[in-house]
C-alpha positions as CSV (number, residue, x, y, z in Angstrom):
1,M,-6.2,4.4,1.9
2,L,-4.2,7.6,2.4
3,G,-2.3,6.2,5.2
4,A,-1.5,2.9,3.4
5,A,-0.4,4.9,0.4
6,A,2.0,7.0,2.6
7,Y,3.6,4.0,4.2
8,T,3.7,2.0,0.9
9,M,5.6,4.8,-0.7
10,W,8.1,5.0,2.2
11,G,8.4,1.3,2.0
12,A,9.3,1.5,-1.8
13,F,12.1,4.1,-1.3
14,P,14.8,1.4,-1.6
15,L,13.8,1.2,-5.3
16,Y,14.2,4.9,-5.8
17,W,17.6,6.0,-4.1
18,P,19.7,3.7,-6.2
19,L,18.4,5.5,-9.3
20,L,20.4,8.6,-8.3
21,E,23.8,6.7,-8.3
22,P,26.6,7.3,-8.8
23,G,25.8,10.2,-6.6
24,G,26.9,9.5,-3.1
25,A,24.6,9.5,0.0
26,I,25.7,13.0,1.1
27,E,25.2,14.5,-2.4
28,I,21.8,12.9,-2.7
29,L,20.9,14.1,0.8
30,A,21.9,17.7,-0.1
31,H,19.8,17.7,-3.2
32,R,16.9,16.1,-1.3
33,I,17.0,18.9,1.2
34,L,17.3,21.6,-1.4
35,W,14.6,20.3,-3.8
36,S,12.3,19.5,-0.7
37,L,12.7,23.2,0.2
38,V,11.6,24.2,-3.2
39,T,8.6,21.8,-3.2
40,M,7.5,22.7,0.4
41,A,7.8,26.5,-0.2
42,V,5.4,26.1,-3.2
43,L,3.0,24.1,-1.1
44,A,3.2,26.6,1.8
45,V,2.2,29.4,-0.5
46,A,-0.4,27.3,-2.4
47,L,-2.0,26.1,0.8
48,R,-1.7,29.6,2.4
49,R,0.5,28.5,5.3
50,T,2.9,31.5,5.1
51,T,1.3,33.3,8.1
52,Q,1.8,30.1,10.2
53,L,5.4,29.9,8.9
54,R,6.2,33.4,10.0
55,A,4.7,32.7,13.4
56,L,6.9,29.6,13.7
57,V,10.1,31.7,13.0
58,A,9.1,34.1,15.7
59,D,8.4,31.4,18.3
60,R,11.8,30.8,19.9
61,R,10.7,27.5,21.7
62,K,9.1,26.0,18.6
63,L,12.0,27.2,16.4
64,A,14.5,25.4,18.8
65,L,12.4,22.2,18.7
66,L,12.2,22.2,14.9
67,T,15.9,22.9,14.7
68,V,16.4,19.6,16.7
69,A,13.9,17.9,14.3
70,A,15.8,19.3,11.2
71,V,19.1,17.9,12.4
72,T,17.8,14.5,13.5
73,V,15.8,14.0,10.3
74,T,18.9,15.0,8.3
75,V,20.9,12.3,10.1
76,N,18.0,9.8,9.5
77,W,17.7,10.6,5.8
78,A,21.5,10.4,5.4
79,T,21.8,7.0,7.2
80,Y,18.8,5.6,5.3
81,I,20.1,6.6,1.8
82,W,23.6,5.3,2.7
83,G,22.1,2.0,4.0
84,V,20.0,1.5,0.8
85,N,22.8,2.3,-1.6
86,N,25.2,0.1,0.2
87,G,23.4,-3.2,0.3
88,R,21.8,-2.8,3.8
89,V,18.1,-2.6,2.9
90,V,17.2,-5.4,5.5
91,E,19.1,-3.5,8.2
92,T,17.3,-0.3,7.4
93,S,14.0,-2.2,7.7
94,L,15.1,-3.4,11.1
95,G,15.6,0.2,12.2
96,Y,11.9,1.1,11.4
97,F,10.7,-2.2,12.9
98,I,12.3,-1.4,16.3
99,N,11.5,2.3,16.1
100,P,8.1,2.1,17.9
101,L,9.9,0.3,20.7
102,V,12.6,2.8,20.8
103,T,10.1,5.6,20.9
104,V,8.4,4.0,24.0
105,L,11.8,3.7,25.7
106,M,12.6,7.3,25.0
107,G,9.2,8.2,26.5
108,V,10.4,6.4,29.7
109,L,13.9,7.9,29.8
110,I,13.1,11.4,28.7
111,L,9.4,12.0,29.6
112,G,9.3,9.9,32.7
113,E,6.4,7.8,31.3
114,R,5.5,4.4,32.9
115,L,5.4,1.1,31.1
116,R,3.0,-1.7,31.7
117,P,4.6,-5.2,32.4
118,L,3.9,-6.6,28.8
119,Q,5.6,-3.5,27.3
120,W,8.7,-4.1,29.4
121,G,8.6,-7.7,28.1
122,A,8.5,-6.5,24.5
123,L,11.3,-4.0,25.1
124,A,13.5,-6.8,26.7
125,L,12.7,-9.2,23.8
126,A,13.7,-6.5,21.3
127,G,16.9,-5.8,23.2
128,G,17.7,-9.5,23.1
129,A,17.0,-9.5,19.3
130,V,19.5,-6.7,18.8
131,G,22.1,-8.7,20.7
132,V,21.4,-11.8,18.5
133,L,21.7,-9.7,15.3
134,A,24.9,-8.1,16.6
135,I,26.4,-11.6,17.0
136,D,25.2,-12.7,13.6
137,Y,26.4,-9.5,11.8
138,G,29.7,-9.6,13.7
139,R,29.1,-6.0,14.7
140,V,26.4,-3.8,16.2
141,P,23.6,-3.0,13.6
142,L,24.4,0.7,13.7
143,V,22.4,1.6,10.6
144,A,19.3,0.2,12.3
145,L,19.9,1.8,15.7
146,V,20.8,5.3,14.1
147,L,17.6,5.1,12.1
148,A,15.5,4.1,15.1
149,F,16.9,6.7,17.6
150,S,17.1,9.5,15.0
151,F,13.5,9.1,13.9
152,G,12.4,8.6,17.6
153,T,14.1,11.9,18.5
154,Y,12.6,13.5,15.4
155,G,9.1,12.3,16.4
156,L,9.6,13.5,20.0
157,A,10.6,17.0,18.8
158,K,7.7,17.2,16.4
159,K,5.2,16.0,19.0
160,T,6.5,18.5,21.5
161,A,6.4,21.4,18.9
162,N,2.8,20.4,17.8
163,V,3.0,22.1,14.5
164,G,1.3,21.4,11.2
165,A,3.1,19.1,8.7
166,V,3.5,21.5,5.8
167,E,4.8,24.5,7.7
168,S,7.1,22.3,10.0
169,L,8.8,20.5,7.1
170,T,9.2,23.8,5.3
171,L,10.9,25.3,8.3
172,E,13.0,22.3,8.9
173,T,14.3,22.3,5.3
174,M,14.9,26.1,5.5
175,I,17.1,25.5,8.6
176,I,19.3,22.8,7.1
177,A,19.2,24.1,3.5
178,P,22.2,26.6,3.8
179,V,24.5,23.6,4.8
180,A,23.2,21.6,1.8
181,A,23.6,24.5,-0.6
182,V,27.3,25.1,0.5
183,Y,28.0,21.4,0.1
184,V,26.5,21.3,-3.4
185,A,28.3,24.4,-4.4
186,T,31.6,23.1,-3.1
187,L,31.1,19.7,-4.8
188,S,30.3,21.5,-8.1
189,A,33.3,23.9,-7.9
190,G,35.6,20.9,-7.4
191,G,34.2,19.0,-10.4
192,G,32.8,16.2,-8.2
193,S,29.1,16.9,-8.7
194,N,27.0,14.1,-10.3
195,F,23.9,16.4,-10.9
196,A,24.6,17.3,-14.5
197,A,27.2,14.7,-15.3
198,H,25.0,11.9,-16.5
199,G,22.5,13.4,-18.9
200,V,19.3,15.5,-18.6
201,G,17.2,12.6,-17.4
202,H,19.5,11.8,-14.4
203,A,19.6,15.6,-13.5
204,L,15.8,15.7,-13.7
205,L,15.6,12.6,-11.5
206,F,17.5,14.6,-8.7
207,T,14.9,17.3,-8.9
208,T,12.2,14.8,-8.0
209,T,13.6,14.2,-4.6
210,G,11.6,17.0,-3.2
211,I,8.3,15.7,-4.6
212,V,9.1,12.2,-3.4
213,T,9.6,13.6,0.1
214,A,6.4,15.7,0.1
215,I,3.8,13.4,-1.4
216,P,3.9,10.6,1.3
217,L,4.0,13.3,4.0
218,L,0.9,14.9,2.5
219,C,-0.8,11.6,2.4
220,F,0.1,10.8,6.0
221,G,-1.0,14.2,7.2
222,A,-4.4,13.8,5.5
223,A,-4.7,10.3,7.1
224,A,-3.7,11.5,10.5
225,T,-6.7,13.8,10.6
226,R,-9.2,11.0,9.5
227,V,-8.2,7.9,11.3
228,S,-7.4,6.9,14.9
229,M,-3.8,6.7,16.2
230,V,-4.3,3.0,16.7
231,S,-4.9,2.6,13.0
232,L,-1.9,4.7,12.1
233,G,0.2,2.7,14.6
234,L,-0.7,-0.4,12.8
235,L,-0.2,1.0,9.3
236,Q,3.3,2.1,10.3
237,Y,4.5,-1.5,10.0
238,L,3.8,-1.5,6.3
239,A,6.9,0.4,5.4
240,P,9.5,-1.9,7.1
241,I,7.5,-5.0,5.8
242,F,8.0,-3.7,2.3
243,Q,11.6,-2.8,2.8
244,F,12.4,-6.2,4.3
245,A,10.7,-8.0,1.4
246,L,12.6,-5.9,-1.1
247,G,15.9,-6.5,0.7
248,V,15.4,-10.3,0.7
249,L,13.4,-10.9,-2.4
250,Y,14.5,-8.1,-4.8
251,F,18.1,-7.3,-3.7
252,H,18.8,-10.9,-2.5
253,E,20.6,-9.8,0.7
254,N,22.0,-12.6,2.7
255,M,19.8,-13.9,5.5
256,P,21.5,-16.6,7.5
257,A,19.8,-18.5,10.3
258,G,21.0,-16.2,13.0
259,R,19.7,-13.1,11.2
260,W,16.2,-14.8,10.8
261,V,16.1,-15.6,14.6
262,G,16.9,-11.9,15.4
263,F,14.2,-10.7,13.1
264,I,11.6,-13.2,14.4
265,L,12.4,-12.0,18.0
266,V,11.8,-8.5,16.9
267,W,8.5,-9.4,15.2
268,I,7.3,-11.3,18.4
269,A,8.2,-8.2,20.4
270,L,6.0,-6.1,18.1
271,V,3.2,-8.5,18.2
272,L,3.2,-8.4,22.0
273,F,3.6,-4.6,22.1
274,T,0.8,-4.0,19.6
275,A,-1.6,-6.6,21.1
276,E,-1.0,-5.0,24.6
277,A,-1.6,-1.5,23.1
278,L,-4.8,-2.5,21.5
279,T,-6.1,-4.3,24.5
280,H,-5.3,-1.3,26.8
281,H,-7.0,1.0,24.3
282,R,-10.1,-1.0,24.2
283,R,-10.3,-1.2,28.1
284,R,-9.8,2.5,28.3
285,Q,-12.5,3.2,25.7
286,L,-14.9,0.8,27.6
287,R,-14.1,2.4,31.0
288,L,-14.8,5.8,29.5
289,A,-18.1,4.6,28.0
290,V,-19.1,3.2,31.4
291,E,-18.2,6.4,33.2
292,A,-20.0,8.5,30.7
293,S,-23.1,6.2,30.9
294,S,-22.9,6.4,34.7
295,A,-22.7,10.2,34.6
296,A,-25.8,10.4,32.3
């Protein structure tokens, strides 16, 4: 339930970001970073993670990895907010549909991991789907690709750093917050800030960006310690499913035949990839059980 709650909230984000308009994507992003820092700092103190946070700052390797994570998640957040607020909700969902496949591809190219034949087939099918969508859009679906690769890089950096969710996000927001603060200050000095220009309610809504960032993350962190990675892997499809449904049914974005073909190819690739992963997991568990029984 915690995992489903996390991915459902992430899937509902397209309903939230337009509420902050007429703020632009970069202004909304800057406020999200600053208010996330406030929220995460309070959580770090409340959950007594300050010792771990100080240890992270002193660890150069982990600090470098989390700096990479901070930069890539900033790119991801900016792209997502811009996509949602510019009528590309369906394309943002595509980014998170292909993200698992992009993560696998990065594992091959960066970590030297080996893929099984059906995994290669799923990747090839997804590549073909992106080609079909590029033809349909009349351009490369850059929003989707930036989302997929930035989040894949973020996940790789976080996995390598192997740090708790609260202290890692606190440090990530600390790293990028000075840039966000300078941007907000410059915008305010030039009279271009939307933070206090549209009433108290709108200003208070900006302050909720930190809470909106933190709550799904805490639900996800709680779920990750209680359920298997296989279950989490299946739950991750909830967010792009909700985003896609919102884009088509709520925002009424155009879905011509070619676009449907591209998405169907992506979904087939994900079915193949997921089925192969589940089958491989079950065989591995069975083999381990047999080995343990033989040893006993």
